[in-house]
C-alpha positions in Angstrom: 1.8 41.4 -58.6 1.0 41.0 -55.0 3.0 42.5 -51.7 4.3 40.0 -49.7 5.3 40.5 -45.8 8.5 39.0 -44.6 9.0 37.4 -40.9 11.2 34.8 -39.1 10.0 31.9 -38.5 11.7 29.7 -35.7 11.1 25.7 -36.3 12.7 22.7 -35.2 15.2 21.1 -37.8 13.0 17.8 -37.7 9.7 19.4 -38.6 11.9 21.5 -41.2 13.2 18.5 -42.8 10.0 17.0 -43.2 8.4 20.0 -44.9 11.7 20.3 -47.3 11.2 16.5 -48.4 7.5 17.4 -48.4 8.1 20.3 -51.3 10.7 18.6 -53.4 8.3 16.1 -53.7 5.7 18.7 -55.3 8.7 20.4 -57.1 8.1 23.5 -54.5 10.5 26.0 -52.7 10.3 25.6 -48.7 9.0 28.7 -48.4 6.3 28.1 -51.5 5.7 25.1 -49.4 4.4 27.2 -46.4 2.8 29.6 -48.1 0.5 26.9 -49.5 0.2 24.8 -46.7 -1.0 28.4 -44.8 -3.2 29.2 -47.5 -5.0 25.4 -47.6 -5.3 25.9 -43.7 -6.5 28.9 -43.7 -9.2 28.1 -46.6 -10.3 24.8 -44.7 -10.8 26.6 -41.9 -13.1 29.1 -44.1 -10.6 32.1 -42.6 -10.2 33.5 -46.0 -11.4 36.5 -47.1 -13.5 36.7 -50.3 -11.8 38.4 -53.1 -13.3 41.1 -54.7 -14.2 40.4 -58.8 -11.8 41.7 -61.1 -8.8 41.7 -58.5 
């Protein structure tokens, strides 16, 4: 299992509610939705490191 780093995120209530609804629509937790959004943004911007084969 991969290690995950935790941190505090301050976000305005209106934005949080929008993310919360989006997450519910896709059967994800808010945390899972934020991880998905960040990963997608990094991938789209070609900012992700390529994984080595076998990982």
